[in-house]
C-alpha positions as a Python dict, from the first residue, in 0.01 Angstrom:
ca = {
    (1, 'M'): (0, 0, 0),
    (2, 'K'): (275, 221, 142),
    (3, 'I'): (283, 598, 97),
    (4, 'G'): (594, 801, 174),
    (5, 'L'): (548, 1148, 324),
    (6, 'D'): (821, 1412, 330),
    (7, 'I'): (766, 1575, 670),
    (8, 'M'): (1053, 1827, 651),
    (9, 'S'): (923, 2030, 357),
    (10, 'G'): (666, 2308, 347),
    (11, 'D'): (602, 2630, 537),
    (12, 'N'): (431, 2450, 825),
    (13, 'A'): (669, 2155, 854),
    (14, 'P'): (702, 1927, 1034),
    (15, 'L'): (387, 1935, 1250),
    (16, 'S'): (140, 1995, 967),
    (17, 'N'): (281, 1693, 785),
    (18, 'I'): (279, 1470, 1092),
    (19, 'N'): (-75, 1575, 1183),
    (20, 'G'): (-179, 1522, 821),
    (21, 'A'): (-51, 1166, 840),
    (22, 'I'): (-252, 1112, 1159),
    (23, 'K'): (-569, 1253, 999),
    (24, 'Y'): (-515, 1023, 701),
    (25, 'A'): (-469, 721, 929),
    (26, 'N'): (-796, 811, 1104),
    (27, 'N'): (-981, 842, 774),
    (28, 'P'): (-1174, 521, 686),
    (29, 'L'): (-1088, 577, 318),
    (30, 'S'): (-721, 514, 397),
    (31, 'K'): (-807, 149, 464),
    (32, 'D'): (-504, -20, 623),
    (33, 'N'): (-246, 165, 418),
    (34, 'E'): (90, 240, 576),
    (35, 'I'): (246, 585, 596),
    (36, 'I'): (624, 621, 610),
    (37, 'L'): (747, 954, 746),
    (38, 'Y'): (1077, 1079, 603),
    (39, 'G'): (1255, 1329, 825),
    (40, 'N'): (1499, 1427, 1096),
    (41, 'E'): (1546, 1163, 1368),
    (42, 'N'): (1524, 1403, 1662),
    (43, 'I'): (1211, 1570, 1528),
    (44, 'I'): (1041, 1236, 1474),
    (45, 'K'): (1138, 1105, 1819),
    (46, 'N'): (1015, 1426, 1982),
    (47, 'N'): (674, 1372, 1824),
    (48, 'L'): (633, 999, 1887),
    (49, 'S'): (354, 1065, 2135),
    (50, 'L'): (141, 1213, 1855),
    (51, 'I'): (149, 896, 1649),
    (52, 'K'): (152, 638, 1928),
    (53, 'K'): (-205, 536, 1848),
    (54, 'H'): (-107, 450, 1489),
    (55, 'K'): (234, 293, 1549),
    (56, 'D'): (123, -15, 1354),
    (57, 'R'): (62, 197, 1041),
    (58, 'I'): (306, 487, 1070),
    (59, 'S'): (679, 418, 1049),
    (60, 'F'): (991, 627, 987),
    (61, 'I'): (1290, 673, 764),
    (62, 'Y'): (1549, 906, 912),
    (63, 'T'): (1713, 1168, 691),
    (64, 'T'): (1980, 1426, 770),
    (65, 'K'): (1933, 1701, 511),
    (66, 'I'): (1657, 1948, 422),
    (67, 'V'): (1597, 2091, 74),
    (68, 'N'): (1506, 2456, 120),
    (69, 'M'): (1257, 2637, -103),
    (70, 'D'): (1531, 2857, -252),
    (71, 'D'): (1779, 2575, -317),
    (72, 'S'): (1894, 2521, -673),
    (73, 'P'): (1751, 2188, -799),
    (74, 'S'): (2089, 2073, -932),
    (75, 'I'): (2279, 2165, -616),
    (76, 'A'): (2012, 2008, -397),
    (77, 'F'): (2030, 1683, -593),
    (78, 'K'): (2409, 1680, -576),
    (79, 'N'): (2460, 1780, -213),
    (80, 'K'): (2140, 1673, -36),
    (81, 'R'): (2077, 1316, -146),
    (82, 'N'): (1993, 1220, 211),
    (83, 'S'): (1722, 1482, 238),
    (84, 'S'): (1361, 1383, 299),
    (85, 'L'): (1257, 1520, -43),
    (86, 'I'): (1510, 1316, -241),
    (87, 'K'): (1528, 1003, -23),
    (88, 'I'): (1155, 952, -68),
    (89, 'I'): (1201, 948, -447),
    (90, 'D'): (1490, 702, -413),
    (91, 'D'): (1266, 465, -218),
    (92, 'L'): (987, 506, -471),
    (93, 'K'): (1230, 394, -740),
    (94, 'L'): (1333, 95, -526),
    (95, 'K'): (963, 10, -474),
    (96, 'K'): (997, 39, -97),
    (97, 'I'): (693, 266, -119),
    (98, 'N'): (412, 283, -376),
    (99, 'A'): (356, 658, -382),
    (100, 'S'): (508, 978, -245),
    (101, 'V'): (383, 1313, -113),
    (102, 'S'): (587, 1631, -63),
    (103, 'S'): (525, 2003, -6),
    (104, 'G'): (882, 2087, -99),
    (105, 'N'): (1077, 2280, -359),
    (106, 'T'): (900, 2218, -692),
    (107, 'G'): (1215, 2240, -902),
    (108, 'A'): (1407, 2000, -678),
    (109, 'L'): (1116, 1756, -668),
    (110, 'L'): (1082, 1766, -1046),
    (111, 'A'): (1456, 1725, -1105),
    (112, 'S'): (1485, 1439, -854),
    (113, 'S'): (1184, 1261, -1004),
    (114, 'L'): (1326, 1290, -1354),
    (115, 'L'): (1678, 1182, -1260),
    (116, 'I'): (1576, 897, -1029),
    (117, 'L'): (1243, 767, -1161),
    (118, 'G'): (1281, 872, -1521),
    (119, 'K'): (997, 952, -1756),
    (120, 'I'): (725, 717, -1872),
    (121, 'E'): (841, 575, -2204),
    (122, 'G'): (738, 810, -2482),
    (123, 'I'): (684, 1111, -2257),
    (124, 'K'): (906, 1409, -2338),
    (125, 'R'): (814, 1640, -2050),
    (126, 'P'): (632, 1577, -1721),
    (127, 'A'): (368, 1826, -1610),
    (128, 'L'): (180, 1942, -1303),
    (129, 'A'): (-197, 1905, -1337),
    (130, 'P'): (-392, 2059, -1047),
    (131, 'Y'): (-770, 2052, -1025),
    (132, 'I'): (-915, 2404, -1035),
    (133, 'P'): (-1249, 2395, -846),
    (134, 'V'): (-1430, 2685, -1013),
    (135, 'G'): (-1764, 2691, -1192),
    (136, 'K'): (-1999, 2397, -1159),
    (137, 'K'): (-1744, 2123, -1216),
    (138, 'G'): (-1397, 2279, -1230),
    (139, 'F'): (-1117, 2176, -1465),
    (140, 'I'): (-765, 2036, -1482),
    (141, 'L'): (-492, 2291, -1561),
    (142, 'C'): (-189, 2140, -1733),
    (143, 'D'): (89, 2247, -1711),
    (144, 'A'): (85, 2453, -1391),
    (145, 'G'): (455, 2510, -1341),
    (146, 'A'): (683, 2224, -1443),
    (147, 'N'): (782, 2359, -1788),
    (148, 'S'): (836, 2724, -1876),
    (149, 'N'): (952, 2657, -2231),
    (150, 'V'): (764, 2400, -2436),
    (151, 'K'): (700, 2285, -2791),
    (152, 'P'): (365, 2197, -2952),
    (153, 'E'): (431, 1824, -2914),
    (154, 'H'): (474, 1874, -2539),
    (155, 'L'): (132, 2039, -2512),
    (156, 'V'): (-18, 1747, -2703),
    (157, 'Q'): (132, 1506, -2451),
    (158, 'F'): (-2, 1717, -2166),
    (159, 'A'): (-346, 1668, -2319),
    (160, 'F'): (-301, 1290, -2341),
    (161, 'M'): (-180, 1263, -1981),
    (162, 'S'): (-452, 1490, -1844),
    (163, 'S'): (-718, 1298, -2035),
    (164, 'A'): (-595, 966, -1894),
    (165, 'Y'): (-591, 1120, -1547),
    (166, 'L'): (-949, 1251, -1570),
    (167, 'E'): (-1094, 945, -1742),
    (168, 'H'): (-962, 695, -1490),
    (169, 'L'): (-952, 898, -1169),
    (170, 'G'): (-1228, 1150, -1232),
    (171, 'N'): (-1460, 915, -1423),
    (172, 'I'): (-1505, 1166, -1705),
    (173, 'N'): (-1523, 1000, -2045),
    (174, 'N'): (-1383, 1193, -2340),
    (175, 'P'): (-1304, 1508, -2142),
    (176, 'K'): (-1328, 1832, -2336),
    (177, 'I'): (-994, 2001, -2399),
    (178, 'G'): (-924, 2370, -2450),
    (179, 'L'): (-601, 2552, -2539),
    (180, 'L'): (-543, 2866, -2332),
    (181, 'N'): (-495, 3159, -2569),
    (182, 'I'): (-555, 3532, -2615),
    (183, 'G'): (-852, 3473, -2847),
    (184, 'I'): (-1080, 3194, -2964),
    (185, 'E'): (-990, 3219, -3334),
    (186, 'E'): (-757, 2952, -3472),
    (187, 'N'): (-503, 3206, -3598),
    (188, 'K'): (-471, 3390, -3264),
    (189, 'G'): (-168, 3375, -3038),
    (190, 'N'): (201, 3308, -3089),
    (191, 'Q'): (363, 3036, -3297),
    (192, 'L'): (341, 2789, -3009),
    (193, 'T'): (-36, 2820, -2973),
    (194, 'K'): (-97, 2828, -3349),
    (195, 'D'): (102, 2510, -3410),
    (196, 'S'): (-41, 2343, -3099),
    (197, 'F'): (-396, 2423, -3212),
    (198, 'K'): (-342, 2235, -3538),
    (199, 'L'): (-203, 1928, -3361),
    (200, 'L'): (-471, 1919, -3092),
    (201, 'K'): (-747, 1964, -3351),
    (202, 'H'): (-608, 1673, -3553),
    (203, 'M'): (-550, 1437, -3261),
    (204, 'F'): (-842, 1503, -3024),
    (205, 'P'): (-1205, 1482, -3142),
    (206, 'N'): (-1299, 1637, -2807),
    (207, 'F'): (-1075, 1944, -2858),
    (208, 'I'): (-1307, 2246, -2851),
    (209, 'G'): (-1044, 2500, -2962),
    (210, 'N'): (-892, 2802, -2795),
    (211, 'I'): (-1023, 2925, -2463),
    (212, 'E'): (-967, 3270, -2316),
    (213, 'S'): (-884, 3329, -1951),
    (214, 'R'): (-1208, 3524, -1902),
    (215, 'T'): (-1414, 3213, -1984),
    (216, 'L'): (-1220, 2963, -1773),
    (217, 'F'): (-1505, 2955, -1521),
    (218, 'D'): (-1778, 2893, -1780),
    (219, 'N'): (-1762, 2511, -1770),
    (220, 'K'): (-1675, 2485, -2138),
    (221, 'V'): (-1385, 2245, -2088),
    (222, 'D'): (-1261, 1975, -1852),
    (223, 'I'): (-893, 2031, -1933),
    (224, 'V'): (-705, 2355, -2004),
    (225, 'I'): (-370, 2311, -2177),
    (226, 'C'): (-88, 2567, -2160),
    (227, 'D'): (283, 2605, -2090),
    (228, 'G'): (393, 2590, -1727),
    (229, 'F'): (490, 2957, -1703),
    (230, 'T'): (145, 3072, -1808),
    (231, 'G'): (-28, 2801, -1609),
    (232, 'N'): (144, 2888, -1284),
    (233, 'I'): (47, 3254, -1321),
    (234, 'V'): (-315, 3155, -1392),
    (235, 'L'): (-320, 2921, -1090),
    (236, 'K'): (-193, 3183, -847),
    (237, 'L'): (-406, 3459, -999),
    (238, 'I'): (-725, 3256, -952),
    (239, 'E'): (-627, 3164, -597),
    (240, 'G'): (-549, 3523, -501),
    (241, 'T'): (-849, 3673, -679),
    (242, 'I'): (-1106, 3451, -510),
    (243, 'K'): (-958, 3510, -166),
    (244, 'N'): (-946, 3886, -218),
    (245, 'V'): (-1297, 3908, -360),
    (246, 'V'): (-1439, 3717, -65),
    (247, 'N'): (-1238, 3908, 197),
    (248, 'N'): (-1306, 4252, 50),
    (249, 'T'): (-1675, 4178, 4),
    (250, 'M'): (-1707, 4074, 367),
    (251, 'K'): (-1524, 4390, 477),
    (252, 'S'): (-1769, 4601, 277),
    (253, 'I'): (-2065, 4418, 427),
    (254, 'N'): (-1929, 4472, 778),
    (255, 'K'): (-1920, 4849, 715),
    (256, 'H'): (-2284, 4857, 608),
    (257, 'S'): (-2554, 4957, 854),
    (258, 'L'): (-2749, 4642, 773),
    (259, 'S'): (-2451, 4409, 818),
    (260, 'K'): (-2594, 4242, 1127),
    (261, 'M'): (-2901, 4142, 929),
    (262, 'V'): (-2737, 4018, 609),
    (263, 'K'): (-2413, 3874, 747),
    (264, 'P'): (-2570, 3551, 883),
    (265, 'V'): (-2708, 3483, 536),
    (266, 'L'): (-2413, 3592, 322),
    (267, 'F'): (-2122, 3473, 534),
    (268, 'P'): (-2184, 3099, 476),
    (269, 'V'): (-2215, 3163, 101),
    (270, 'F'): (-1885, 3349, 74),
    (271, 'N'): (-1716, 3107, 310),
    (272, 'D'): (-1818, 2818, 83),
    (273, 'L'): (-1681, 3007, -219),
    (274, 'K'): (-1350, 3067, -46),
    (275, 'K'): (-1337, 2709, 77),
    (276, 'S'): (-1408, 2571, -271),
    (277, 'F'): (-1071, 2695, -394),
    (278, 'D'): (-877, 2630, -77),
    (279, 'Y'): (-580, 2405, -153),
    (280, 'E'): (-637, 2216, 172),
    (281, 'E'): (-968, 2082, 39),
    (282, 'H'): (-811, 1929, -271),
    (283, 'G'): (-473, 1813, -150),
    (284, 'G'): (-183, 1767, -386),
    (285, 'T'): (-117, 1781, -756),
    (286, 'P'): (11, 1479, -950),
    (287, 'L'): (335, 1513, -1141),
    (288, 'L'): (219, 1350, -1463),
    (289, 'G'): (472, 1177, -1686),
    (290, 'V'): (731, 1053, -1438),
    (291, 'N'): (758, 680, -1378),
    (292, 'G'): (606, 681, -1030),
    (293, 'I'): (329, 836, -822),
    (294, 'V'): (468, 1174, -713),
    (295, 'T'): (222, 1416, -550),
    (296, 'K'): (321, 1779, -502),
    (297, 'C'): (145, 1980, -230),
    (298, 'H'): (107, 2354, -186),
    (299, 'G'): (400, 2497, 10),
    (300, 'S'): (159, 2630, 273),
    (301, 'S'): (-25, 2302, 318),
    (302, 'N'): (-179, 2235, 656),
    (303, 'A'): (-278, 1899, 806),
    (304, 'K'): (-606, 1883, 612),
    (305, 'A'): (-425, 1944, 283),
    (306, 'I'): (-170, 1673, 363),
    (307, 'E'): (-448, 1429, 448),
    (308, 'N'): (-615, 1494, 113),
    (309, 'A'): (-283, 1472, -71),
    (310, 'L'): (-225, 1128, 79),
    (311, 'L'): (-574, 1027, -34),
    (312, 'N'): (-501, 1158, -385),
    (313, 'A'): (-176, 961, -398),
    (314, 'Q'): (-365, 651, -285),
    (315, 'I'): (-629, 697, -556),
    (316, 'S'): (-363, 751, -824),
    (317, 'Y'): (-193, 427, -729),
    (318, 'E'): (-511, 222, -689),
    (319, 'N'): (-637, 341, -1028),
    (320, 'N'): (-310, 258, -1204),
    (321, 'L'): (-239, 613, -1321),
    (322, 'I'): (100, 526, -1469),
    (323, 'D'): (-35, 233, -1671),
    (324, 'N'): (-330, 438, -1795),
    (325, 'I'): (-98, 709, -1925),
    (326, 'K'): (105, 440, -2102),
    (327, 'I'): (-212, 299, -2258),
    (328, 'A'): (-319, 644, -2377),
    (329, 'L'): (20, 700, -2540),
    (330, 'D'): (27, 356, -2702),
    (331, 'K'): (-321, 413, -2842),
    (332, 'N'): (-208, 743, -2988),
    (333, 'L'): (99, 588, -3151),
    (334, 'N'): (-110, 310, -3305),
    (335, 'E'): (-358, 559, -3450),
    (336, 'E'): (-94, 780, -3609),
}
């Protein structure tokens, strides 16, 4: 298969992206897959020595524009069609590549994917579904930023797409679904959550009800459903909280008179905790619902994160993510 990588996007571009492609090519799990780097011609030529060893598997598509993180999605799509972020989606549509990976502007990536690839038939809104590695098994959070304003039927579709994703890529049969809310009672929340609760309860035997943010780490669910505005806040809050807890705890230990004795024991424990939620360990997030494999990476992704994002894109393609979402939707329509 061929995976396109946008090397011009992200805080650490382009070297982190190029080095991520090299790490992926060195990984036995990548098989003989090809990586196509999308980016500025001069930058690519100046870094040819880095990829010389993998010239049979790494090729290039030259682009002339860059979509910045603060660019308006509509203006970027109109004026920067030859950017690495948008060109890669064009080639995905033309089937020149099988999957794409980008650390770029989320809004521009979402808009380009919708306008170029379109949505899977029957899907009303695409959604970002990152894996949150907390507790014993973690959970999928959907939506984590693609949709600020949603309707109950959108949340239901998020549940169908996330379930298909977990069942076929995570090997979890009948994943448990929870609706993020301010209380566990059915009548809690706003009109969106109340109406969504009724639909989810009717359509998913494995829907366990509302889940509060304080119990997200209790391994009660495999999937947490919410609107993208709430989900993005939750995602960044968890990320920041874990890092701060670990860092502040280690600072406190260092101040203690017994720090030299306990640090060798505690440091590996806290380092593992911090590492467990590090975006570089889990790569990118699939944009569920668009008609192609689009993987969105953290804006601060380093080479390790890019390597894992490429692996995630590979797994999504090899496990027929798009077809499995279609099957889940068709099954739902037939049961209604």
